[in-house]
C-alpha positions as CSV (number, residue, x, y, z in Angstrom):
1,X,29.4,200.3,-30.1
2,X,28.3,202.5,-27.6
3,X,26.0,200.4,-25.7
4,X,28.9,198.0,-25.6
5,X,31.2,201.0,-23.9
6,X,28.5,201.2,-21.4
7,X,28.1,197.7,-20.7
8,X,32.1,197.5,-20.1
9,X,31.9,200.6,-18.2
10,X,29.1,199.7,-15.8
11,X,30.9,195.8,-15.4
12,X,34.2,197.7,-14.3
13,X,32.1,199.7,-11.8
14,X,30.5,196.9,-10.2
15,X,34.0,195.1,-10.0
16,X,35.5,198.3,-8.4
17,X,37.9,198.1,-11.0
18,X,37.5,201.8,-11.9
19,X,38.5,204.3,-8.8
20,X,35.5,206.2,-7.1
21,X,36.6,210.1,-6.6
22,X,38.3,210.4,-4.0
23,X,37.2,212.7,-0.9
24,X,39.0,216.3,-1.3
25,X,40.7,217.5,1.8
26,X,39.7,220.9,2.3
27,X,41.8,222.0,5.2
28,X,43.9,224.6,4.2
29,X,44.4,227.6,2.3
30,X,42.7,228.1,-1.0
31,X,43.2,230.8,-3.4
32,X,41.5,231.8,-6.7
33,X,42.1,234.7,-8.9
34,X,41.2,236.2,-12.6
35,X,42.3,239.0,-14.4
36,X,39.4,241.1,-15.6
37,X,40.9,243.2,-18.3
38,X,41.2,245.7,-19.7
39,X,42.3,243.9,-23.0
40,X,43.5,247.1,-24.8
41,X,46.9,247.9,-23.6
42,X,50.4,248.4,-25.3
43,X,51.6,250.9,-27.9
44,X,49.5,253.6,-29.3
45,X,50.4,254.7,-33.1
46,X,48.8,258.3,-34.5
47,X,49.8,258.1,-38.0
48,X,48.6,261.2,-40.7
49,X,46.4,260.1,-43.5
50,X,44.3,262.1,-45.8
51,X,44.5,265.1,-43.6
52,X,43.6,263.4,-40.4
53,X,45.0,260.5,-38.5
54,X,44.6,256.6,-38.3
55,X,45.1,255.1,-34.8
56,X,46.9,251.7,-34.5
57,X,46.9,249.9,-31.0
58,X,46.5,246.8,-30.0
59,X,45.5,245.1,-33.4
60,X,42.8,247.8,-33.9
61,X,43.6,250.3,-36.8
62,X,40.7,253.0,-36.8
63,X,40.4,256.6,-38.1
64,X,40.6,259.3,-35.5
65,X,38.8,262.3,-35.6
66,X,40.9,265.7,-36.0
67,X,39.9,269.3,-35.6
68,X,41.5,272.4,-34.4
69,X,44.4,270.4,-33.2
70,X,42.4,267.8,-31.2
71,X,42.6,264.5,-31.9
72,X,40.2,261.9,-30.7
73,X,39.1,258.2,-31.6
74,X,36.9,255.2,-30.0
75,X,37.7,251.4,-30.4
76,X,34.8,249.1,-31.4
77,X,32.4,247.4,-29.0
78,X,33.3,250.5,-26.1
79,X,37.2,248.8,-25.5
80,X,38.3,252.1,-25.2
81,X,38.7,256.0,-26.3
82,X,41.4,258.6,-26.5
83,X,41.4,262.3,-26.9
84,X,44.6,264.2,-27.2
85,X,46.0,268.0,-28.5
86,X,48.5,267.9,-31.1
87,X,51.0,270.7,-30.2
88,X,52.0,273.4,-32.2
89,X,55.7,272.8,-32.4
90,X,57.0,268.9,-31.9
91,X,57.5,268.2,-28.4
92,X,55.0,265.7,-26.5
93,X,51.4,265.3,-27.0
94,X,49.8,264.5,-23.9
95,X,46.5,262.5,-24.3
96,X,43.9,261.1,-21.8
97,X,42.8,257.2,-22.5
98,X,39.3,256.2,-21.3
99,X,39.2,252.0,-20.5
100,X,35.9,250.6,-19.9
101,X,33.8,249.5,-17.0
102,X,34.8,246.2,-15.7
103,X,33.1,243.5,-13.0
104,X,34.9,245.5,-10.6
105,X,32.8,248.3,-11.6
106,X,34.1,252.0,-12.7
107,X,35.9,253.6,-15.9
108,X,39.0,255.2,-15.6
109,X,41.2,257.7,-17.3
110,X,44.7,257.4,-17.7
111,X,47.2,260.0,-19.1
112,X,49.4,259.0,-22.3
113,X,52.5,260.5,-23.4
114,X,53.1,260.4,-27.1
115,X,56.5,261.6,-29.1
116,X,57.0,262.2,-32.5
117,X,58.6,259.4,-34.2
118,X,58.8,260.1,-38.0
119,X,55.7,261.4,-39.2
120,X,53.7,259.5,-36.8
121,X,53.4,260.1,-32.6
122,X,53.6,257.0,-30.6
123,X,53.2,256.1,-26.6
124,X,52.4,253.4,-24.4
125,X,48.8,252.9,-23.0
126,X,49.0,251.6,-19.6
127,X,45.5,251.1,-18.5
128,X,44.5,250.2,-14.8
129,X,44.8,246.1,-14.5
130,X,41.7,244.7,-12.8
131,X,42.0,241.8,-10.8
132,X,40.1,240.1,-8.3
133,X,41.7,237.5,-5.8
134,X,40.0,235.7,-3.1
135,X,41.3,233.3,-0.1
136,X,39.5,230.8,1.9
137,X,41.6,229.9,4.9
138,X,39.8,226.4,6.1
139,X,40.1,224.8,9.5
140,X,38.4,221.7,11.4
141,X,36.3,222.7,14.2
142,X,36.0,220.7,17.3
143,X,32.4,219.4,16.0
144,X,34.1,218.0,12.9
145,X,32.8,221.0,10.8
146,X,34.8,222.8,8.4
147,X,35.2,226.7,9.4
148,X,36.5,229.5,7.1
149,X,36.0,233.1,6.1
150,X,36.5,234.8,2.9
151,X,39.4,237.4,2.5
152,X,39.1,239.6,-0.8
153,X,42.1,242.5,-0.7
154,X,40.3,244.4,-3.5
155,X,37.1,244.8,-2.3
156,X,36.8,243.0,1.1
157,X,33.6,241.5,-0.1
158,X,34.2,239.0,2.7
159,X,32.7,241.6,5.1
160,X,29.6,241.9,3.3
161,X,28.9,238.1,2.8
162,X,30.3,237.0,5.6
163,X,31.5,233.3,5.0
164,X,31.7,231.2,8.0
165,X,32.0,227.7,6.9
166,X,32.5,225.5,4.1
167,X,30.7,222.1,2.8
168,X,31.4,219.6,0.3
169,X,28.8,217.1,-0.8
170,X,27.9,215.1,-3.7
171,X,30.8,216.6,-5.8
172,X,29.3,220.0,-5.0
173,X,30.9,222.8,-2.4
174,X,28.8,225.5,-0.7
175,X,29.9,228.5,1.4
176,X,27.8,229.1,4.3
177,X,27.3,232.4,6.3
178,X,25.4,235.3,6.6
179,X,24.7,238.7,5.3
180,X,26.1,241.4,7.0
181,X,24.0,242.9,9.7
182,X,21.8,239.7,9.7
183,X,22.2,236.6,11.7
184,X,20.5,233.7,10.1
185,X,23.0,231.4,8.1
186,X,22.4,230.7,4.3
187,X,24.3,230.0,1.4
188,X,26.3,232.6,0.1
189,X,28.1,230.9,-3.1
190,X,28.3,227.6,-4.9
191,X,30.6,225.7,-6.7
192,X,31.7,222.3,-7.9
193,X,34.5,219.8,-7.2
194,X,36.8,219.2,-10.2
195,X,39.7,216.6,-9.2
196,X,42.4,218.4,-6.6
197,X,40.6,221.8,-6.9
198,X,37.3,223.2,-6.6
199,X,35.3,226.1,-8.6
200,X,32.9,228.8,-6.9
201,X,30.8,231.5,-9.0
202,X,30.9,235.1,-8.2
203,X,28.4,236.5,-10.3
204,X,29.0,239.8,-9.6
205,X,32.8,239.7,-10.0
206,X,33.2,237.9,-13.7
207,X,32.0,234.3,-13.4
208,X,33.7,231.1,-12.1
209,X,36.8,231.4,-9.9
210,X,39.2,228.0,-9.6
211,X,40.4,227.6,-6.2
212,X,43.7,225.4,-5.5
213,X,45.4,224.8,-2.4
214,X,48.1,226.6,-1.4
215,X,51.4,224.8,-0.6
216,X,52.4,224.9,2.8
217,X,55.7,226.7,2.1
218,X,53.8,229.5,-0.2
219,X,54.4,233.2,-0.5
220,X,50.7,233.6,-1.1
221,X,49.7,237.3,-0.6
222,X,47.2,236.1,1.6
223,X,50.0,236.5,4.2
224,X,51.6,239.9,4.6
225,X,55.1,238.2,3.5
226,X,54.1,234.6,3.0
227,X,53.7,232.1,5.5
228,X,57.4,231.7,6.7
229,X,59.0,235.0,5.7
230,X,62.6,236.0,6.7
231,X,63.2,238.2,9.6
232,X,63.1,241.7,8.4
233,X,65.9,244.0,8.1
234,X,65.6,247.7,7.4
235,X,66.9,248.9,4.0
236,X,67.1,252.2,2.6
237,X,64.0,253.0,-0.2
238,X,65.3,253.2,-3.7
239,X,66.3,256.2,-5.3
240,X,64.1,256.8,-8.7
241,X,63.4,259.4,-10.7
242,X,60.3,260.8,-9.2
243,X,61.1,263.4,-7.3
244,X,61.7,261.8,-3.8
245,X,65.3,262.1,-2.6
246,X,66.0,258.8,-0.1
247,X,67.9,258.8,3.1
248,X,68.0,256.4,6.0
249,X,65.8,256.3,9.1
250,X,68.9,257.4,11.1
251,X,69.7,260.4,9.0
252,X,66.4,261.9,9.4
253,X,66.3,261.3,13.7
254,X,64.2,258.0,13.7
255,X,64.8,255.0,15.7
256,X,65.7,252.0,13.3
257,X,65.1,249.3,16.0
258,X,61.5,250.8,16.6
259,X,60.6,251.1,13.2
260,X,62.1,247.6,12.4
261,X,60.2,246.1,15.5
262,X,57.0,247.8,14.0
263,X,57.4,246.5,10.5
264,X,58.2,243.0,12.1
265,X,54.8,243.2,14.0
266,X,52.9,244.0,10.5
267,X,54.6,241.0,8.8
268,X,53.9,238.7,12.0
269,X,50.2,239.8,12.0
270,X,48.2,236.5,12.0
271,X,45.4,236.2,9.5
272,X,42.8,235.3,12.1
273,X,39.7,236.7,10.4
274,X,38.1,238.9,7.7
275,X,38.6,242.1,10.1
276,X,42.5,241.4,10.9
277,X,44.1,244.8,10.1
278,X,45.7,244.3,6.4
279,X,48.2,247.0,5.5
280,X,49.2,246.8,2.2
281,X,51.9,249.8,2.3
282,X,53.4,251.9,4.9
283,X,55.9,254.9,3.5
284,X,57.4,257.6,5.9
285,X,59.2,260.8,5.0
286,X,61.0,263.2,7.1
287,X,62.6,266.4,6.3
288,X,61.4,265.8,2.6
289,X,63.4,262.5,2.3
290,X,61.9,259.2,2.0
291,X,63.0,257.0,4.7
292,X,60.8,253.8,4.7
293,X,59.0,251.9,1.7
294,X,57.5,248.6,2.5
295,X,54.7,246.6,0.9
296,X,52.6,243.6,2.1
297,X,50.2,241.2,0.8
298,X,51.4,241.3,-2.8
299,X,51.3,244.8,-3.1
300,X,54.6,247.1,-4.6
301,X,55.5,250.2,-5.9
302,X,54.4,250.0,-9.5
303,X,51.0,249.2,-8.5
304,X,48.5,251.9,-8.4
305,X,46.3,251.3,-5.0
306,X,42.5,252.6,-4.9
307,X,42.7,255.4,-2.4
308,X,38.7,256.1,-2.1
309,X,37.4,259.2,-0.5
310,X,41.6,260.2,-0.2
311,X,41.1,261.4,-3.7
312,X,39.0,264.2,-2.5
313,X,42.1,265.8,-0.8
314,X,43.5,265.3,-4.5
315,X,40.8,267.5,-5.8
316,X,41.4,269.7,-2.8
317,X,44.9,270.3,-4.3
318,X,43.7,270.5,-7.8
319,X,41.3,273.4,-6.8
320,X,44.2,275.2,-5.0
321,X,46.0,274.6,-8.2
322,X,43.7,275.9,-10.6
323,X,43.8,279.0,-8.5
324,X,47.2,279.1,-8.5
325,X,47.3,279.1,-12.4
326,X,44.9,282.1,-12.7
327,X,41.6,280.2,-13.4
328,X,39.0,281.9,-12.3
329,X,37.6,280.1,-9.5
330,X,37.4,281.1,-5.6
331,X,35.3,279.9,-2.5
332,X,32.7,282.4,-3.3
333,X,32.2,280.9,-7.1
334,X,28.3,280.4,-7.0
335,X,27.5,276.4,-7.6
336,X,24.2,276.7,-9.4
337,X,24.3,279.6,-11.4
338,X,27.5,278.2,-12.6
339,X,26.3,275.2,-13.6
340,X,22.9,276.1,-15.0
341,X,23.4,279.6,-16.3
342,X,19.6,281.2,-16.0
343,X,18.0,279.7,-12.7
344,X,14.6,278.3,-12.7
345,X,12.3,280.6,-10.8
346,X,11.1,278.1,-8.5
347,X,14.7,276.8,-7.4
348,X,15.1,276.5,-3.7
349,X,16.5,279.2,-2.8
350,X,19.1,278.1,-0.5
351,X,20.5,276.3,-3.6
352,X,21.0,280.1,-4.8
353,X,23.0,280.7,-2.2
354,X,25.7,277.7,-2.5
355,X,29.1,278.5,-2.8
356,X,32.1,276.2,-3.9
357,X,33.4,276.4,-0.5
358,X,30.5,274.9,0.9
359,X,31.2,272.1,-1.2
360,X,34.8,271.9,-0.4
361,X,33.6,271.8,3.3
362,X,31.0,269.0,2.8
363,X,28.6,271.7,4.2
364,X,26.6,272.1,0.9
365,X,23.3,271.6,2.1
366,X,21.9,268.7,0.2
367,X,20.1,265.6,1.3
368,X,23.4,263.4,0.7
369,X,24.5,262.2,4.2
370,X,26.7,259.0,2.9
371,X,26.1,256.9,6.1
372,X,22.1,257.3,5.6
373,X,20.8,254.9,3.3
374,X,17.4,257.3,3.3
375,X,19.4,260.1,2.2
376,X,18.4,260.6,-2.0
377,X,21.8,262.1,-2.4
378,X,24.2,259.5,-0.9
379,X,27.1,258.3,-2.9
380,X,25.5,254.7,-3.4
381,X,22.1,256.1,-4.1
382,X,23.6,257.6,-7.0
383,X,26.4,255.3,-8.3
384,X,24.0,252.5,-8.0
385,X,21.1,253.9,-10.0
386,X,21.3,253.9,-13.9
387,X,18.4,255.8,-14.7
388,X,20.2,259.1,-14.6
389,X,24.0,258.8,-16.3
390,X,24.6,262.6,-15.7
391,X,25.7,262.5,-12.3
392,X,26.1,266.7,-12.5
393,X,22.4,266.7,-13.3
394,X,21.5,263.7,-10.5
395,X,23.1,266.1,-7.8
396,X,21.4,269.3,-9.2
397,X,18.0,267.7,-8.7
398,X,18.9,266.3,-5.1
399,X,16.6,268.1,-2.4
400,X,18.2,270.5,0.4
401,X,17.8,269.7,4.1
402,X,19.7,272.6,5.5
403,X,21.3,275.9,5.0
404,X,24.8,275.7,3.0
405,X,27.8,276.2,5.1
406,X,25.5,275.6,8.4
407,X,26.4,271.8,9.2
408,X,29.1,269.4,8.0
409,X,27.5,266.1,6.7
410,X,30.0,263.9,5.0
411,X,28.5,263.7,1.2
412,X,30.6,262.4,-1.8
413,X,28.4,264.5,-4.3
414,X,29.7,268.1,-2.9
415,X,33.3,267.6,-3.8
416,X,32.3,266.0,-7.3
417,X,29.7,268.9,-7.8
418,X,32.9,271.5,-6.9
419,X,34.6,269.3,-9.8
420,X,31.6,270.4,-12.3
421,X,32.1,273.9,-11.6
422,X,36.0,274.0,-11.7
423,X,35.7,272.3,-14.9
424,X,33.0,274.4,-16.7
425,X,35.0,277.4,-15.2
426,X,38.0,276.2,-16.7
427,X,36.8,275.3,-19.9
428,X,38.7,271.8,-19.6
429,X,37.9,268.5,-18.8
430,X,39.2,267.5,-15.0
431,X,41.7,264.5,-16.2
432,X,43.3,267.1,-18.3
433,X,43.5,269.6,-15.6
434,X,44.7,267.4,-13.2
435,X,47.4,266.2,-15.7
436,X,48.6,269.2,-16.3
437,X,48.3,271.3,-13.2
438,X,49.1,268.4,-10.5
439,X,50.4,265.3,-11.5
440,X,53.0,266.4,-14.2
441,X,54.4,269.2,-11.7
442,X,54.6,266.4,-9.2
443,X,56.5,264.3,-11.5
444,X,53.7,261.6,-10.9
445,X,54.4,257.9,-12.3
446,X,51.3,255.9,-13.9
447,X,47.9,256.8,-12.0
448,X,44.0,256.3,-12.8
449,X,41.1,258.9,-12.4
450,X,37.9,257.3,-11.4
451,X,35.1,258.3,-13.9
452,X,31.5,259.2,-13.7
453,X,29.4,257.4,-16.6
454,X,29.3,260.3,-19.3
455,X,33.5,260.3,-18.6
456,X,33.7,263.4,-16.3
457,X,36.5,262.9,-13.7
458,X,34.6,261.7,-10.4
459,X,36.2,264.2,-7.4
460,X,34.3,262.2,-4.8
461,X,37.1,259.7,-4.5
462,X,38.3,256.4,-6.1
463,X,41.5,257.4,-7.9
464,X,44.2,254.9,-8.3
465,X,48.1,256.5,-7.3
466,X,51.4,255.1,-6.6
467,X,51.9,254.8,-2.9
468,X,54.9,257.1,-3.6
469,X,52.9,259.6,-5.4
470,X,49.9,259.4,-3.2
471,X,52.7,260.6,-0.5
472,X,53.2,264.0,-2.4
473,X,49.5,265.1,-1.4
474,X,51.0,265.1,2.4
475,X,54.3,266.7,1.5
476,X,52.5,269.3,-0.4
477,X,50.6,270.4,2.5
478,X,53.8,270.1,4.9
479,X,55.8,272.3,2.5
480,X,52.6,275.1,2.1
481,X,52.0,274.4,-1.3
482,X,55.7,273.4,-3.2
483,X,57.0,270.4,-4.6
484,X,60.8,270.5,-4.9
485,X,60.7,274.2,-5.3
486,X,57.8,274.6,-7.5
487,X,54.8,276.2,-6.1
488,X,51.7,274.3,-6.8
489,X,49.4,276.2,-4.8
490,X,49.3,279.1,-2.3
491,X,50.6,278.9,1.5
492,X,47.2,280.5,2.5
493,X,45.4,277.6,0.5
494,X,47.5,275.0,2.4
495,X,46.5,276.7,5.8
496,X,42.6,276.7,5.0
497,X,42.6,273.2,3.7
498,X,44.3,272.0,6.7
499,X,43.1,273.7,9.6
500,X,40.2,271.7,10.7
501,X,37.7,274.0,11.5
502,X,34.7,271.8,12.1
503,X,34.3,268.4,13.8
504,X,33.4,265.3,11.9
505,X,32.0,262.8,14.1
506,X,32.6,262.5,18.1
507,X,36.4,260.8,17.6
508,X,38.0,264.2,17.6
509,X,38.2,264.3,13.9
510,X,38.4,267.7,12.2
511,X,37.8,268.8,8.7
512,X,39.2,271.5,6.5
513,X,38.8,271.8,2.6
514,X,38.5,268.0,2.0
515,X,41.4,267.3,4.4
516,X,40.9,265.7,7.9
517,X,43.0,267.2,11.0
518,X,43.9,265.2,14.2
519,X,45.7,265.4,17.4
520,X,47.7,263.1,19.1
521,X,50.0,262.5,22.3
522,X,53.6,263.0,21.8
523,X,55.7,262.5,24.6
524,X,54.9,265.5,26.9
525,X,52.9,267.4,24.2
526,X,50.4,267.3,21.2
527,X,50.8,267.3,17.6
528,X,48.6,267.6,14.6
529,X,48.1,265.3,11.8
530,X,46.6,266.6,8.4
531,X,45.6,263.9,6.4
532,X,43.7,262.4,3.4
533,X,41.9,259.3,4.2
534,X,40.1,257.0,2.5
535,X,37.9,253.9,3.1
536,X,40.1,250.8,3.8
537,X,42.9,252.6,5.5
538,X,44.4,254.8,2.9
539,X,46.2,257.4,4.7
540,X,48.5,260.5,3.4
541,X,49.5,262.2,6.1
542,X,51.4,265.3,7.4
543,X,52.6,266.2,10.8
544,X,54.0,269.6,10.8
545,X,55.7,269.9,14.3
546,X,57.6,266.9,13.3
547,X,58.4,267.6,9.6
548,X,56.8,264.2,9.2
549,X,54.9,262.5,6.2
550,X,53.1,259.2,7.0
551,X,51.3,257.1,4.1
552,X,49.1,253.6,4.7
553,X,47.4,251.9,2.0
554,X,45.1,248.8,3.0
555,X,42.4,246.5,2.1
556,X,40.0,246.8,5.3
557,X,37.0,248.3,3.3
558,X,34.2,249.0,5.1
559,X,35.4,247.6,8.4
560,X,36.2,249.5,11.4
561,X,39.5,248.1,11.5
562,X,40.4,250.6,8.6
563,X,41.3,253.3,11.7
564,X,44.1,251.1,13.1
565,X,46.9,252.6,10.8
566,X,45.4,255.9,11.9
567,X,44.5,256.0,15.3
568,X,46.7,253.4,16.6
569,X,49.8,252.8,14.7
570,X,50.6,256.1,14.3
571,X,50.5,257.2,17.7
572,X,52.0,254.0,19.4
573,X,54.5,252.7,17.0
574,X,55.5,255.4,14.4
575,X,55.7,258.6,16.9
576,X,57.6,257.0,19.3
577,X,60.4,256.6,17.0
578,X,60.9,260.3,15.8
579,X,63.4,262.2,17.7
580,X,62.1,265.9,17.5
581,X,65.3,267.4,18.3
582,X,66.9,266.3,15.2
C-alpha cells in the first residue's frame, strides 16, 4: 500500500498535478510574540488544618509551615513560594509571592493581600507577566535584497544582534547581520518557512517563535498607536483610587495646543531602525495633579514597566523611610562591620572605613565600574556568574580600587550592598520593608521587586512599577518627603538625596543619594530637575521651580537614544508649554 501511494504521488508531481510550495512574500511587517509565564496565578486560599495551614492555588494543594504567626509554603518544581504573617486580630494578612526565573531572566517578589473569609484567608496572586515580542519590518532594497531590522520592546535585543537582512531559500529563513561592535556579517538567527508564516528560534528567549504578517490596517504595537491612527486629541486623565487627583492641562497652566502637538509627534514617529526613539508612556503632573497620561506601543496604565536603574531611587526612598520609621540606620552606619560582624584581621582597611553614605552616592570604592568589562564587581559580572549565588557575599569579596567617598563610579552593586545593611539592621526582608514603609503609604498598585538568586530584594534596579506609581517617587521629592499629607521621609533626606553633590560623566548630570540632578534652560533662566533614571529611557523627574513632575518609560535599552526624553523632549517640547506664572 505504501509503495502504491508513493508511486502515485511521484506521478502526480511529475505531471504537475500537485502544487509546489509557493514562494513566501516577505516584504511587509512581521511579528511574533510568546507568553513565557509564570503559570501560577489566581486565588490563593490558606485554610487551617491540624494546627497549621494548607495552601490551595492554581490546582496545587500543599501543606504550609506555620510558626510564630509566620506562614510559608513552596510549590513543587520551583513554581513559586509564599511567606506571610498572620495578624493577631482579624484584618488583613500581607504576604510576599516569589515567582520563578524565566527565559527573560530574574525572580520577582509581588505583594499579596489576603483577607479572612470564614476560617480561611484568601487573596489573589498577580505575578509579573513575562512576554517577549519581536518585529521584523522587511523592505526590498534597490539591488533586490530584503532589508530588515529586529525590534524587541522588552529587552531591545536587536541592538546587540543587529539584523540587517533576511534571506529565504529552500524552505529556510535566515536573519543576517552583525554583533554589536563588529562589522563582519554573519547569520544571527535561523528558521523555517511554514505555509504563510515562518518560524525563528531564539534559544535564549524560550525557543521557537512563529512570525505572522501584519495586516496593512493593523494596530500592531510596533507602531506607537497603530499604522494609521486617528488624530490625537487631549483628554483629562482618568481618576482612579490611587491617590492621584487629576486635572486638565489648562487648570495647571500648561498649554494644551503645545502638548497636543508634542504627543502627536510621538504618535507620528517613523519606525526607521532599531535606534528609533521608542517612548512607552509619558505622564505629567503639576501642583500635585496628574494632567497628562499617554501610552504607546501596546503599553497601558495597568501594565507595570521595567524601571531598570531608576529603581535605585526607590531604594533611596526606602532608606529615608526606614530612618523616618525609627529603624537604626544612618549614613554613618559601617558597611562591613554590619554585614560580617567580626571583621577578618587581613581585611582591606579601606573596607573597614566604608559607610552607608558611600554606597548611596556610589563612592564605595569597590572595583566595580558598570561600564568597565574588566571590573570584577560590575553588575554584569555578578549577574552572569553562577559560582556565587549569594550576591552579598560576592560583593563583599570584590577588591577595592579607591578610598570610600573619594570618587563616584557608577556601580550597581553599591546600592544592593546597602540593601543588605538595611535588611540586617531592620531584621526584616527588603520586600516586606518596601511594602510596609513605601508601597502601602504611597497607595501603589501591583508592582514587582527584582530579586537576587537567594531571594533578597535587588536594590541595584530592575523592579517593575505602574507608571502612575513610578511618578509618585518624583512627587515625593517635590513634596520634600510627603504624599497626600503623610510623611514618608524627612525634608532633610529629600534635600540631601536630590542636591546632586557630585558630577557623573561629562554631560552636566550630577548625583545625590541614588538620585540624578540636571539643569535645563527655561525661558530667560535655568531650572533644575531631580530624577530617577534607568536604562531604556525610564525617567521620574521633579522640577521644583515649576512644581512639575514628568515621567517617561521606554524601550531603548543600551542605546544612546534612551537619553532623548530626558535631554531633548523635556527642554524642547514640555518645558516651553509650562507657564511659570500659574
